[in-house]
Backbone as numpy.savetxt, mean C-alpha at the origin, in Angstrom:
# Nx Ny Nz CAx CAy CAz Cx Cy Cz
18.31 -37.00 15.24 17.14 -35.87 15.12 16.60 -35.81 13.66
15.10 -36.34 13.56 14.78 -36.25 12.18 14.43 -34.70 11.74
14.84 -34.45 10.48 14.50 -33.17 9.91 13.23 -32.95 9.14
12.47 -32.37 9.35 11.17 -32.46 8.55 10.97 -31.21 7.67
10.63 -31.42 6.48 10.70 -30.72 5.23 10.37 -29.15 5.70
9.62 -28.63 6.37 9.46 -27.14 6.89 10.61 -26.79 7.58
11.37 -27.56 8.40 12.58 -27.29 9.07 13.70 -27.04 8.16
13.69 -27.99 7.01 14.63 -27.83 5.93 14.64 -26.34 5.15
13.24 -25.73 4.94 13.06 -24.83 4.38 13.34 -23.53 5.19
12.96 -23.95 6.30 13.44 -22.65 7.30 14.82 -22.49 7.19
15.82 -23.61 7.38 17.02 -23.48 7.48 17.83 -22.92 6.01
16.92 -23.17 5.13 17.41 -22.64 3.74 17.45 -21.13 3.67
16.26 -20.63 4.36 16.09 -19.03 4.56 17.15 -18.72 5.20
17.61 -19.33 6.21 18.29 -18.61 7.54 19.97 -18.85 6.94
20.14 -19.86 5.95 21.51 -20.02 5.64 22.45 -18.62 4.99
23.56 -18.41 5.71 24.15 -17.05 5.66 25.33 -17.41 4.89
25.24 -18.74 3.99 26.51 -19.12 3.41 26.48 -18.40 2.03
24.88 -18.31 1.49 24.99 -17.71 0.36 25.31 -16.20 0.34
25.67 -15.57 -1.02 26.11 -14.27 -1.22 25.10 -13.22 -0.33
26.20 -12.23 0.58 25.15 -11.44 1.19 24.58 -10.09 0.22
25.28 -9.89 -0.99 25.06 -8.77 -1.87 24.74 -9.44 -3.08
23.49 -9.17 -3.68 23.02 -9.43 -5.17 23.47 -8.60 -5.82
23.40 -9.13 -7.27 23.98 -8.47 -8.34 22.38 -7.42 -8.62
23.15 -6.27 -9.29 21.89 -5.08 -9.50 20.63 -5.51 -9.80
20.63 -6.54 -11.02 19.34 -7.16 -11.56 18.77 -7.79 -10.43
19.40 -8.53 -9.45 18.57 -9.18 -8.32 18.03 -8.19 -7.48
18.91 -7.26 -7.18 18.54 -6.10 -6.24 17.27 -5.61 -6.93
17.17 -5.02 -8.27 15.96 -4.32 -8.77 14.97 -5.29 -8.58
15.13 -6.75 -9.01 14.04 -7.61 -8.73 13.19 -7.58 -7.45
13.98 -7.74 -6.33 13.49 -7.72 -5.12 12.79 -6.64 -4.71
13.64 -5.28 -4.86 12.93 -4.11 -4.83 11.54 -3.84 -5.58
11.41 -4.32 -6.89 10.07 -4.39 -7.47 9.20 -5.50 -7.00
9.57 -6.32 -6.40 8.53 -7.52 -5.72 8.06 -6.82 -4.32
9.08 -6.06 -3.75 8.47 -5.60 -2.29 7.58 -4.41 -2.87
7.75 -3.54 -3.65 6.89 -2.50 -3.99 5.63 -3.12 -4.45
5.62 -4.19 -5.43 4.38 -4.66 -5.88 3.53 -5.25 -4.61
4.19 -5.58 -3.64 3.41 -6.25 -2.36 2.89 -5.20 -1.59
3.60 -4.29 -1.42 3.08 -3.02 -0.82 2.04 -2.35 -1.55
1.93 -2.10 -2.61 0.92 -1.36 -3.52 -0.11 -2.34 -3.40
-0.07 -3.51 -3.45 -1.21 -4.43 -3.30 -1.94 -4.44 -1.97
-1.03 -4.28 -1.00 -1.30 -4.31 0.29 -2.31 -2.83 0.59
-1.73 -1.87 0.08 -2.18 -0.46 0.14 -3.48 -0.23 -0.60
-3.38 -0.96 -1.62 -4.82 -0.85 -2.71 -5.93 -1.80 -2.21
-5.63 -3.02 -1.15 -6.69 -3.51 -0.64 -7.40 -2.75 0.55
-6.10 -2.21 1.13 -6.77 -1.23 2.15 -7.50 -0.06 1.95
-7.14 0.56 0.92 -8.18 1.48 0.12 -9.45 0.94 -0.29
-9.60 -0.07 -0.72 -10.71 -0.78 -1.49 -11.68 -0.82 -0.14
-11.19 -1.29 0.63 -12.13 -1.59 1.98 -12.99 -0.14 2.48
-12.15 0.93 2.12 -12.96 2.12 2.34 -13.50 2.77 1.29
-13.00 3.05 0.33 -13.20 3.71 -1.02 -14.28 3.05 -1.85
-14.31 1.55 -1.82 -15.20 0.93 -2.62 -16.09 0.24 -1.81
-15.83 -0.64 -0.99 -16.86 -1.03 -0.01 -17.54 -0.23 0.83
-16.83 0.91 1.13 -17.79 1.76 2.53 -18.21 3.06 1.28
-17.64 3.05 0.07 -18.47 4.17 -0.81 -17.80 5.63 -0.52
-16.62 5.75 0.03 -16.25 7.12 0.53 -14.53 6.88 0.43
-14.28 7.62 -0.81 -12.81 7.40 -1.12 -12.03 8.19 -0.42
-10.91 7.64 -0.29 -10.10 8.27 0.88 -8.80 9.06 0.23
-8.41 10.21 0.68 -7.26 11.08 0.23 -5.84 10.81 1.07
-6.27 10.20 2.34 -5.47 10.51 3.26 -4.81 9.07 3.67
-4.53 8.01 3.13 -4.18 6.83 3.60 -2.77 7.03 4.04
-2.05 7.97 3.40 -0.56 8.03 3.87 -0.52 8.31 5.16
-1.82 9.03 5.76 -1.57 9.11 7.35 -1.33 7.92 8.16
-1.94 6.61 7.69 -1.74 5.51 8.50 -0.39 4.82 8.06
0.00 4.76 6.57 1.28 4.61 6.17 2.50 5.25 6.74
2.23 6.43 6.91 3.38 7.16 7.70 3.34 7.00 9.28
2.11 6.53 9.95 2.39 6.27 11.29 3.31 4.92 11.30
2.83 3.99 10.56 3.47 2.55 10.41 5.06 3.10 10.06
5.47 3.71 9.20 6.72 3.68 8.70 7.55 4.67 9.77
6.96 5.84 10.25 7.80 6.46 11.12 7.76 5.87 12.32
6.40 5.49 12.96 6.44 4.60 14.48 7.43 3.38 14.10
7.55 2.41 13.32 8.52 1.56 13.47 10.00 1.77 13.51
10.07 3.00 12.33 11.59 3.54 12.84 11.99 4.28 13.95
11.02 5.20 14.53 11.05 5.65 15.67 11.43 4.50 16.88
10.70 3.79 17.02 10.73 2.72 18.11 12.20 1.80 17.87
12.67 1.74 16.58 14.10 1.09 16.38 15.20 2.00 16.83
15.08 3.19 16.21 16.18 4.09 16.30 16.32 4.61 17.73
15.27 4.74 18.57 15.12 5.46 19.88 15.04 4.68 21.05
14.29 3.66 20.88 14.03 2.79 22.08 14.60 1.38 22.01
15.15 1.13 20.65 15.91 -0.06 20.27 14.78 -1.32 20.38
13.51 -1.08 20.23 12.57 -2.17 19.74 12.54 -2.76 18.45
12.68 -4.12 18.65 12.75 -4.85 17.49 11.96 -4.49 16.37
12.16 -4.16 15.19 11.29 -3.90 14.12 10.00 -4.86 13.81
10.25 -6.07 14.36 9.47 -7.22 13.92 8.36 -7.11 14.88
8.62 -6.55 16.15 7.58 -5.96 17.04 6.99 -4.86 17.06
7.95 -3.68 16.55 7.59 -2.51 16.33 6.60 -1.95 15.34
6.82 -2.80 14.23 5.79 -2.56 13.49 4.32 -2.97 13.50
4.13 -4.09 14.65 3.04 -4.32 14.93 2.26 -3.24 15.79
3.20 -2.77 16.85 2.81 -1.67 17.71 2.29 -0.47 16.73
3.23 -0.17 15.76 2.81 1.36 15.17 1.56 1.02 14.22
1.51 -0.46 13.64 0.05 -0.63 13.06 -1.09 -0.36 13.93
-0.90 -0.86 15.09 -1.87 -0.63 16.29 -2.33 0.55 16.42
-1.11 1.75 16.49 -1.38 2.79 16.51 -2.25 3.40 15.44
-1.79 3.15 14.03 -2.22 3.53 12.84 -3.93 3.16 12.86
-4.25 1.59 13.56 -5.68 1.44 13.65 -6.47 2.41 14.64
-5.59 2.71 15.57 -6.43 3.61 16.48 -6.94 5.00 15.93
-5.92 5.46 15.14 -5.94 6.87 14.57 -7.31 6.49 13.58
-7.03 5.50 12.71 -8.01 5.12 11.69 -9.63 5.14 12.48
-9.56 4.39 13.67 -10.73 4.11 14.30 -11.22 5.51 14.41
-10.34 6.42 14.99 -10.68 7.66 15.47 -11.34 8.64 14.38
-10.79 8.47 13.17 -11.06 9.20 12.11 -12.45 8.80 11.66
-12.55 7.43 11.50 -14.03 6.70 11.23 -15.22 7.34 12.08
-14.97 7.39 13.46 -15.86 7.86 14.20 -16.27 9.29 13.88
-15.16 10.12 14.11 -15.55 11.72 13.59 -16.32 11.93 12.67
-15.58 11.10 11.11 -16.39 11.48 10.09 -17.31 10.32 9.43
-17.93 9.78 10.44 -19.17 8.83 10.07 -20.34 9.26 9.45
-20.54 10.62 9.81 -21.80 11.16 9.15 -21.71 11.94 7.87
-20.05 11.97 7.40 -19.77 12.72 6.35 -19.94 12.27 5.04
-20.20 12.94 4.17 -20.61 12.24 2.65 -19.23 12.19 2.07
-18.99 11.56 0.84 -17.64 10.94 0.36 -16.93 12.24 0.01
-17.17 13.49 -0.52 -16.35 14.58 -0.82 -15.59 15.16 0.51
-16.57 15.24 1.70 -16.17 15.87 2.84 -15.15 14.94 3.58
-15.47 13.64 3.35 -14.54 12.59 4.02 -13.18 12.56 3.45
-13.35 12.63 1.90 -11.98 12.72 1.42 -11.03 13.95 1.82
-11.43 14.82 1.88 -11.02 16.37 2.58 -10.53 16.13 3.93
-11.19 15.38 4.67 -11.03 15.31 5.98 -9.98 14.28 6.26
-9.62 13.52 5.32 -8.64 12.24 5.44 -7.28 13.12 4.93
-7.39 13.69 3.82 -6.20 14.46 3.52 -5.68 15.32 4.48
-6.63 16.41 5.05 -6.41 17.05 6.32 -5.30 16.38 7.36
-5.71 15.20 7.88 -5.49 14.27 8.65 -4.15 13.83 8.37
-3.84 13.59 7.04 -2.55 13.09 6.73 -1.66 14.46 6.82
-2.09 15.59 6.18 -1.17 16.74 6.30 -0.79 17.05 7.63
-1.69 17.03 8.60 -1.42 17.53 9.84 -0.39 16.59 10.39
-0.53 15.42 10.28 0.53 14.19 10.89 1.68 14.68 10.31
1.96 14.88 8.68 3.30 15.17 8.19 3.69 16.37 8.88
2.91 17.56 8.97 3.75 18.60 9.68 4.17 18.33 11.12
3.52 17.58 11.80 3.52 17.39 13.21 4.90 16.19 13.34
5.12 15.69 12.31 6.28 14.76 12.33 7.62 15.54 11.86
7.43 16.58 10.99 8.42 17.34 10.21 8.84 18.64 11.19
7.93 19.17 11.82 8.09 20.42 12.37 7.62 20.31 14.07
6.92 19.52 14.32 6.23 19.55 15.66 7.56 19.48 16.85
6.78 19.59 18.13 7.86 19.40 19.22 8.79 18.09 19.34
10.05 18.82 19.51 10.83 17.42 19.66 11.33 16.90 18.26
11.33 17.81 17.20 11.89 17.07 16.03 12.87 16.39 15.93
13.80 16.48 16.85 15.13 15.52 16.94 14.70 14.10 17.22
13.61 13.96 18.01 13.48 12.73 18.48 12.85 11.58 17.18
11.98 12.39 16.45 11.33 11.85 15.05 12.19 12.07 14.05
13.45 12.80 14.11 14.35 13.00 13.02 14.05 14.50 11.98
12.92 15.07 12.33 12.39 16.09 11.61 12.11 15.87 10.35
12.11 16.80 9.28 12.04 16.73 8.11 12.77 15.66 7.24
13.92 15.34 7.77 14.85 14.71 7.26 14.70 13.30 7.33
13.71 12.93 8.57 13.46 11.78 8.72 14.43 10.93 9.49
14.38 9.61 9.66 15.27 8.91 10.48 16.05 7.73 9.40
17.14 7.37 9.72 17.95 6.43 9.02 17.95 4.98 9.59
17.63 4.04 9.46 17.43 2.92 10.13 18.96 2.25 10.20
19.45 1.87 11.34 20.61 0.86 11.18 19.86 -0.64 10.78
20.89 -1.38 10.46 20.40 -2.77 9.91 19.30 -3.47 10.88
18.49 -3.80 10.45 17.36 -4.63 11.23 17.85 -6.00 11.49
17.39 -6.44 12.79 17.88 -7.63 13.26 17.22 -8.85 12.39
17.70 -9.97 12.43 16.73 -11.17 11.58 15.46 -11.43 12.64
14.60 -11.89 11.67 13.70 -12.46 12.18 13.54 -13.92 12.61
13.41 -13.98 13.89 13.40 -15.42 14.38 11.89 -16.07 14.42
12.08 -17.30 13.75 10.71 -18.12 13.35 10.81 -19.37 14.08
9.49 -19.18 14.72 9.38 -20.43 15.85 10.53 -20.68 16.91
11.46 -19.50 17.12 12.45 -20.04 17.93 13.38 -20.92 17.46
13.53 -21.22 16.26 14.30 -22.51 15.52 15.61 -21.68 14.65
15.20 -21.01 13.79 15.76 -20.16 12.84 15.78 -18.78 12.78
16.85 -18.04 12.48 16.83 -16.63 12.15 16.99 -16.41 11.17
15.91 -15.75 10.15 15.98 -15.38 8.99 16.82 -13.75 8.85
17.65 -13.77 7.94 18.31 -12.37 7.84 17.37 -11.40 7.46
17.28 -10.14 7.86 16.49 -9.20 7.35 16.13 -8.92 6.12
17.47 -9.10 5.03 17.01 -8.73 3.80 16.47 -9.94 2.96
16.13 -10.96 3.78 15.40 -11.97 3.02 13.97 -12.03 3.80
13.79 -11.77 5.21 12.72 -11.70 5.78 11.75 -10.52 5.60
12.20 -9.31 4.92 11.28 -8.32 4.70 10.63 -8.44 3.18
11.09 -8.92 2.28 10.42 -9.33 1.22 9.32 -10.83 1.36
9.85 -11.44 2.35 8.76 -12.57 2.48 7.63 -12.10 3.49
8.02 -11.22 4.53 6.86 -10.36 5.18 5.71 -9.73 4.36
6.44 -9.22 3.36 5.68 -8.06 2.17 4.73 -9.07 1.42
5.32 -10.02 0.90 4.44 -11.25 0.32 3.36 -11.62 1.20
3.47 -12.04 2.46 2.67 -12.38 3.21 1.76 -11.42 3.70
1.95 -10.09 3.74 1.08 -8.99 4.09 -0.11 -8.78 2.93
0.53 -8.83 1.78 -0.13 -8.60 0.38 -1.26 -9.75 0.59
-0.83 -11.03 0.66 -1.85 -12.04 0.87 -2.80 -11.91 1.86
-2.52 -11.70 3.13 -3.17 -11.21 4.34 -4.23 -10.24 3.84
-3.76 -9.19 3.24 -4.66 -8.07 3.07 -5.78 -8.41 1.79
-5.38 -9.01 1.35 -6.40 -9.90 0.04 -7.35 -10.68 0.84
-6.82 -11.62 1.55 -7.94 -12.55 2.58 -8.73 -11.87 3.29
-8.20 -10.41 3.74 -8.98 -9.97 4.89 -9.98 -9.05 4.10
-9.98 -8.16 3.10 -10.72 -7.68 2.17 -11.74 -8.41 1.61
-11.34 -9.75 1.40 -12.47 -10.47 0.73 -13.20 -10.96 2.06
-12.84 -11.23 3.20 -13.54 -11.67 4.29 -14.60 -10.59 4.83
-14.13 -9.23 4.74 -14.85 -7.98 5.03 -16.06 -7.73 4.11
-15.57 -8.17 2.86 -16.81 -7.89 1.58 -17.82 -9.02 1.78
-17.43 -10.25 2.07 -18.53 -11.18 2.35 -19.20 -11.21 3.80
-18.60 -10.57 4.69 -19.30 -10.66 6.19 -20.46 -9.62 6.50
-20.56 -9.33 7.58 -21.67 -8.58 7.92 -20.92 -7.12 8.01
-19.73 -6.89 8.17 -19.12 -5.59 8.10 -19.58 -5.11 6.72
-19.05 -6.10 5.67 -19.23 -5.58 4.27 -20.89 -5.29 3.88
-21.45 -5.94 4.26 -23.10 -5.89 3.99 -23.51 -4.40 4.67
-23.21 -4.23 5.84 -23.55 -2.98 6.44 -22.94 -1.86 5.47
-21.47 -1.87 5.39 -21.02 -0.70 4.33 -21.80 -0.52 3.04
-21.99 -1.59 2.59 -22.48 -1.71 1.19 -24.05 -0.96 1.50
-24.80 -1.24 2.66 -25.95 -0.49 2.98 -25.86 1.02 3.03
-24.91 1.21 4.03 -24.61 2.56 4.07 -24.29 3.50 3.16
-23.60 2.77 1.89 -23.06 3.27 0.73 -24.46 3.66 0.01
-25.35 3.08 0.07 -26.57 2.81 -0.84 -27.79 4.10 -0.46
-27.69 3.87 1.07 -28.67 4.77 1.62 -28.40 4.98 3.03
-27.78 5.96 3.73 -27.63 6.09 5.12 -28.69 6.16 5.91
-29.67 6.89 5.51 -30.80 6.77 6.27 -31.56 5.63 6.43
-31.75 4.88 5.56 -32.24 3.32 5.28 -31.63 2.42 6.13
-30.24 2.89 6.00 -29.36 1.82 6.87 -29.69 2.21 8.52
-29.50 3.38 8.79 -29.84 3.65 10.43 -31.10 3.17 10.61
-31.99 3.47 9.70 -33.51 2.91 10.34 -33.60 1.37 10.42
-32.52 0.57 9.98 -32.48 -0.83 10.43 -31.54 -1.06 11.59
-30.98 -0.10 12.03 -30.18 -0.35 13.03 -28.49 -0.23 12.94
-28.25 -0.27 11.66 -26.76 0.05 11.24 -26.25 1.21 11.55
-25.23 1.28 12.33 -24.60 2.63 12.90 -23.41 3.04 11.91
-23.66 3.90 11.55 -22.37 4.64 10.60 -21.30 4.77 11.25
-21.30 5.28 12.56 -19.95 5.23 13.20 -19.26 4.11 13.82
-19.95 2.76 13.98 -19.64 1.68 14.25 -18.90 1.28 12.99
-19.59 1.02 11.88 -19.26 0.32 10.64 -18.00 1.00 10.01
-18.13 2.41 9.94 -17.09 3.08 9.30 -16.00 2.91 10.06
-16.30 3.28 11.34 -14.98 3.33 12.20 -14.09 1.79 12.25
-14.79 0.72 12.18 -14.25 -0.56 12.04 -13.52 -0.70 10.71
-14.12 -0.47 9.67 -13.63 -0.44 8.42 -12.46 0.30 8.20
-12.30 1.41 8.64 -11.03 2.37 8.70 -10.23 1.88 9.46
-10.63 1.24 10.89 -9.40 0.77 11.39 -8.65 -0.40 11.05
-9.42 -1.51 10.26 -8.75 -2.48 9.63 -8.15 -1.87 8.26
-8.42 -1.01 7.83 -7.79 -0.55 6.51 -6.42 0.29 6.89
-6.46 1.03 7.98 -5.13 1.76 8.59 -4.50 0.75 9.28
-4.74 -0.05 9.82 -4.05 -1.46 10.08 -2.80 -1.87 9.13
-3.74 -2.31 7.91 -3.01 -2.80 6.84 -1.94 -1.82 5.97
-2.58 -0.73 6.15 -1.39 0.42 5.56 -0.43 0.80 6.58
-0.86 0.67 7.91 0.48 0.79 8.74 1.49 -0.41 8.76
0.84 -1.32 8.69 2.31 -2.52 8.53 2.82 -2.37 6.84
2.15 -2.17 5.98 2.86 -1.58 4.72 3.90 -0.38 5.07
3.60 0.44 5.72 4.29 1.60 5.93 5.54 1.08 6.72
5.35 0.26 7.93 6.54 -0.35 8.75 7.50 -1.16 7.59
6.73 -2.05 7.01 7.83 -2.97 6.04 8.57 -1.97 4.84
8.04 -1.28 4.50 8.60 -0.15 3.37 9.63 0.33 4.07
9.48 0.80 5.30 10.84 1.80 5.82 11.74 0.58 6.44
11.51 -0.56 6.54 12.42 -1.73 7.05 13.24 -1.90 5.60
12.53 -1.98 4.29 13.09 -2.40 3.24 14.08 -1.30 2.70
13.55 -0.02 2.68 14.45 1.04 2.23 15.43 1.77 3.25
15.27 1.38 4.69 16.14 1.69 5.57 15.97 3.11 6.07
15.00 3.77 5.80 14.77 5.31 6.06 13.29 5.28 6.13
12.82 6.42 7.00 11.49 6.95 7.09 11.49 8.49 6.86
11.03 9.07 5.94 10.84 10.63 5.84 9.76 11.11 5.80
9.06 12.14 6.83 7.92 12.43 7.00 7.17 13.06 5.53
7.98 13.67 4.75 7.60 14.08 3.74 6.94 13.17 2.67
7.89 11.87 2.50 7.51 10.82 1.68 6.47 9.99 2.36
6.46 9.67 3.33 5.84 8.34 4.39 4.38 9.11 4.43
4.27 10.41 4.47 2.97 10.99 4.54 2.34 11.90 3.73
3.02 11.75 2.29 2.72 12.15 0.99 1.41 11.80 0.40
0.81 13.02 -0.12 -0.25 12.66 -0.96 0.08 11.99 -2.45
1.29 12.55 -2.93 1.53 12.14 -4.18 2.31 10.62 -4.03
3.00 10.33 -2.90 3.93 9.38 -2.93 3.28 8.32 -2.14
1.95 8.43 -1.51 1.43 7.29 -0.78 -0.13 7.45 -1.26
-0.66 8.46 -0.88 -2.33 8.27 -0.86 -2.87 8.24 -2.43
-2.25 8.83 -3.41 -2.48 8.65 -4.77 -2.17 7.27 -5.30
-0.86 6.79 -5.11 -0.64 5.52 -5.65 -1.66 4.18 -4.95
-1.99 4.52 -3.69 -2.96 3.64 -2.84 -4.54 3.52 -3.76
-4.93 4.71 -4.04 -6.16 4.77 -4.66 -5.91 4.43 -6.04
-5.01 4.77 -6.84 -4.86 4.29 -8.13 -4.47 2.79 -8.17
-3.88 1.95 -7.41 -3.95 0.59 -7.52 -5.01 0.29 -7.68
-6.00 0.80 -6.72 -7.21 -0.13 -6.88 -8.26 0.39 -8.04
-8.52 1.70 -8.29 -9.06 2.21 -9.36 -8.59 1.61 -11.01
-6.93 1.59 -10.89 -6.90 1.31 -12.16 -6.87 -0.06 -12.62
-6.95 -1.12 -11.45 -7.09 -2.38 -11.79 -8.66 -2.69 -12.06
-9.53 -1.99 -11.23 -10.81 -2.65 -11.42 -11.84 -1.73 -10.61
-11.78 -0.99 -9.74 -12.54 -0.27 -9.17 -13.61 -1.18 -8.32
-14.95 -1.04 -8.54 -15.99 -1.71 -8.08 -16.01 -3.01 -8.82
-15.54 -3.35 -10.01 -15.92 -4.25 -10.70 -15.00 -5.38 -10.76
-13.73 -5.35 -9.95 -12.84 -6.51 -10.29 -12.74 -7.28 -8.86
-13.43 -6.77 -7.68 -12.99 -7.33 -6.53 -11.93 -7.23 -5.99
-11.51 -8.21 -5.19 -10.02 -8.20 -4.50 -8.89 -8.28 -5.74
-9.41 -8.80 -6.90 -8.05 -8.94 -7.78 -7.88 -7.48 -8.57
-8.59 -6.25 -8.24 -8.50 -5.08 -8.77 -7.11 -4.74 -8.39
-6.59 -4.39 -7.36 -5.63 -4.05 -6.55 -4.36 -4.81 -6.94
-4.62 -6.11 -7.34 -3.39 -6.75 -7.77 -3.24 -6.51 -9.29
-4.08 -6.30 -10.14 -3.75 -6.13 -11.33 -3.39 -4.70 -11.62
-3.93 -3.65 -10.69 -3.17 -2.00 -10.66 -1.78 -2.08 -10.34
-1.24 -3.02 -9.25 -0.31 -3.23 -8.58 0.86 -3.64 -9.70
0.38 -4.30 -10.72 0.87 -5.30 -11.49 1.29 -4.09 -12.69
0.77 -3.11 -12.94 1.17 -1.82 -13.88 1.66 -1.03 -13.17
1.54 -0.62 -12.00 2.25 0.72 -11.27 3.64 0.26 -10.92
3.75 -0.91 -10.21 5.22 -1.46 -9.82 6.35 -1.43 -10.74
6.20 -1.94 -11.95 7.34 -1.93 -13.14 7.56 -0.60 -13.46
6.23 0.44 -13.62 6.61 1.93 -13.80 7.21 2.51 -12.86
6.72 2.43 -11.58 7.39 3.18 -10.62 9.04 2.75 -10.47
9.17 1.40 -10.53 10.82 0.94 -10.33 11.44 1.39 -11.54
10.98 1.44 -12.79 11.92 1.90 -14.10 12.26 3.49 -13.75
11.27 4.33 -13.19 11.50 5.41 -13.07 12.49 6.16 -12.02
12.16 5.10 -10.90 12.95 5.40 -9.69 14.42 4.85 -9.89
14.47 3.40 -10.70 15.63 2.87 -10.65 16.02 2.31 -12.02
16.42 3.61 -13.04 16.49 3.45 -14.24 17.52 2.34 -14.64
18.60 2.05 -13.93 19.39 1.09 -14.28 18.64 -0.30 -14.54
17.51 -0.61 -14.20 16.84 -1.75 -14.14 16.73 -1.94 -15.62
16.26 -1.02 -16.45 16.07 -1.18 -17.91 17.46 -1.52 -18.34
18.28 -0.94 -17.99 19.76 -1.39 -18.76 19.92 -2.75 -18.55
19.55 -3.42 -17.20 19.80 -4.82 -17.08 19.13 -5.78 -17.76
17.84 -5.08 -18.37 16.91 -5.81 -19.04 17.19 -5.82 -20.42
17.86 -4.87 -20.58 18.45 -4.69 -22.15 17.46 -3.57 -22.94
16.67 -3.23 -22.33 15.69 -2.21 -22.76 16.46 -0.86 -23.13
17.42 -0.41 -22.45 18.14 0.86 -22.79 19.52 0.21 -22.82
20.39 1.07 -23.74 21.84 1.03 -23.91 22.59 2.01 -22.95
23.74 1.69 -22.65 24.41 2.45 -21.40 24.63 4.01 -21.99
24.55 4.37 -22.76 24.84 5.70 -23.43 23.53 6.55 -23.82
22.52 5.81 -23.50 21.02 6.20 -24.07 20.72 7.47 -23.51
20.33 8.57 -24.29 19.76 9.78 -23.38 18.66 9.76 -22.47
17.85 8.70 -22.96 16.78 8.38 -22.00 17.10 8.12 -20.59
18.38 7.27 -20.57 18.63 6.75 -19.39 19.24 7.88 -18.46
20.19 8.62 -18.70 20.30 9.91 -18.30 19.26 10.89 -17.74
18.27 11.10 -18.59 17.23 11.82 -18.25 16.21 11.00 -16.96
16.44 9.59 -17.21 15.49 9.09 -16.03 16.46 9.11 -14.96
17.93 9.03 -14.90 18.33 8.94 -13.79 18.14 10.32 -13.01
18.25 11.44 -13.65 18.11 12.90 -13.14 16.58 13.39 -12.80
15.68 12.89 -13.63 14.49 13.37 -13.26 13.24 12.14 -12.93
13.66 10.94 -12.98 12.70 9.89 -13.07 12.12 9.92 -11.64
12.61 10.28 -10.59 11.69 10.12 -9.17 10.53 11.13 -9.40
10.96 12.62 -9.83 9.81 13.53 -9.93 8.87 13.32 -11.00
9.00 12.19 -11.86 8.14 12.00 -12.84 7.01 10.77 -12.34
7.39 10.37 -11.18 6.20 9.23 -10.67 4.92 9.88 -10.54
4.79 11.04 -9.60 3.36 11.65 -9.21 2.80 11.92 -10.61
3.81 12.60 -11.42 3.05 12.95 -12.90 2.42 12.13 -13.72
3.30 10.51 -13.65 2.65 9.67 -14.25 1.24 9.12 -13.58
1.37 9.10 -12.30 0.06 8.49 -11.48 -0.96 9.58 -11.56
-0.79 10.83 -11.67 -1.84 11.57 -12.06 -2.41 11.59 -13.39
-1.65 11.21 -14.27 -2.19 11.04 -15.75 -2.94 9.96 -15.76
-2.47 8.82 -15.35 -3.20 7.44 -15.09 -4.62 7.49 -14.28
-4.68 8.72 -13.37 -5.74 8.58 -12.69 -6.70 9.40 -13.38
-6.24 10.46 -14.12 -7.10 11.27 -15.31 -7.68 10.24 -16.33
-6.80 9.55 -16.90 -7.25 8.61 -17.69 -8.29 7.42 -17.31
-8.08 7.05 -16.15 -9.01 6.08 -15.68 -10.31 6.52 -15.63
-10.46 7.80 -14.62 -11.57 8.43 -14.44 -12.52 8.93 -15.77
-11.71 9.37 -16.58 -12.36 9.85 -17.88 -12.84 8.63 -19.01
-11.93 7.80 -19.06 -11.96 6.81 -20.03 -12.37 5.19 -19.46
-11.95 5.01 -18.29 -11.98 3.40 -17.81 -12.33 3.69 -16.51
-13.88 3.98 -16.48 -13.96 4.22 -14.82 -14.38 3.03 -14.09
-14.38 1.78 -14.98 -14.25 0.55 -14.24 -13.25 -0.44 -14.07
-11.90 0.43 -14.67 -10.42 0.00 -14.50 -10.14 -1.03 -15.88
-9.17 -1.69 -15.68 -8.62 -2.32 -16.52 -9.23 -3.61 -16.62
-10.01 -4.03 -15.60 -10.58 -5.38 -15.62 -11.91 -5.35 -16.45
-12.40 -4.05 -16.88 -13.27 -4.05 -17.77 -13.09 -3.81 -19.35
-11.99 -3.73 -19.64 -11.32 -3.61 -20.74 -11.91 -4.95 -21.75
-11.50 -6.17 -21.37 -11.94 -7.20 -22.25 -13.48 -7.38 -22.69
-14.10 -7.20 -21.73 -15.82 -7.15 -21.89 -16.24 -5.89 -22.81
-15.55 -4.75 -22.60 -15.78 -3.47 -23.64 -15.36 -4.01 -24.96
-13.95 -4.38 -25.08 -13.68 -4.91 -26.45 -14.63 -5.98 -27.31
-14.90 -6.84 -26.36 -15.85 -7.84 -26.96 -17.25 -7.30 -27.40
-17.70 -6.46 -26.69 -19.05 -5.72 -27.01 -18.69 -4.81 -28.43
-17.74 -4.17 -28.35 -17.46 -3.66 -29.72 -17.55 -4.48 -30.95
-16.69 -5.72 -30.72 -16.74 -6.61 -31.71 -17.88 -7.54 -32.20
-18.94 -7.36 -31.39 -20.08 -8.20 -31.69 -20.84 -7.41 -32.57
-21.31 -8.00 -33.58 -22.09 -7.65 -34.85 -23.49 -6.73 -34.16
-24.01 -5.97 -34.71 -24.87 -4.98 -34.40 -26.29 -5.94 -34.95
-27.22 -6.19 -34.10 -28.31 -6.85 -34.63 -29.19 -6.01 -35.56
-29.79 -6.83 -36.64 -30.38 -6.09 -37.78 -31.86 -5.52 -37.26
-32.19 -4.43 -37.31 -33.56 -4.06 -37.13 -34.67 -4.81 -37.63
-35.63 -5.22 -36.85 -36.82 -6.23 -37.42 -37.46 -5.36 -38.52
-38.10 -6.08 -39.54 -38.72 -5.70 -40.30 -40.32 -4.96 -40.18
């Protein structure tokens, strides 16, 4: 039987003879890579609503949390494979997004942002303290057992520890392609018209409910997939984290705004994630800095980060958001142009 190149690649992914456990540096590298891909996907999802639609969201954690807790719940309680469950949970997140989009279609940006925040908080409280908390794990969430391997084309089975990073990369690339297609298609043109003048757009037949509902449904599906993959990678889903403003909604917005906002296109969230992912990884896993030689074993900073690094993440994100709003409203993508304009000599006044 002839072995095709792509079959050889799949067999390499499924090879179980490789070491099952990586060194700390390798684990940190994979964790940082998955976090980067999740932030890229979240940033693209937020861009679809906050930039293309002109209505910033404070509640993308609602869709992320539905994906994370839904995937975990289906696996832990019903035995549904997470490779199927994350799609089901993302579908539910898309339905929630479509519903929110329809209900809030006529709201202006500030009111829409507050409504999305309320939705995320309602879902967080429902998952934490609602009826049947034992089903969803309550405030402590659910711990996932080892995910089954991913079967590709019914030929090879890729172990979950290798499949999840690959799936996260595929999600990031797919989110970029989807956002680009939306921006260049009819949906993007309709969203731009609504963001410019709602009444004029309605006069030419553009329905706010239809366009905002479709955009938020697509955005929610991407965020739900990101939540499901993140839960699979970390092995747990806690309502307080998955539905959190500081843990999900703020990084989603910051990844887009820090990179470029309205000026950098789909590249903005990529640039923002390149900044946020290493910073978050350094704060939540400071031993990575030790592996890279940036800190010594007995450094006071290492002990400080190990004790308080996780709680510093939202503080850092908040400070970055304030800095972007005040000093870089067009994000880091606009920085080279601003520096060039400052270096250009001022033209002498005409005599």
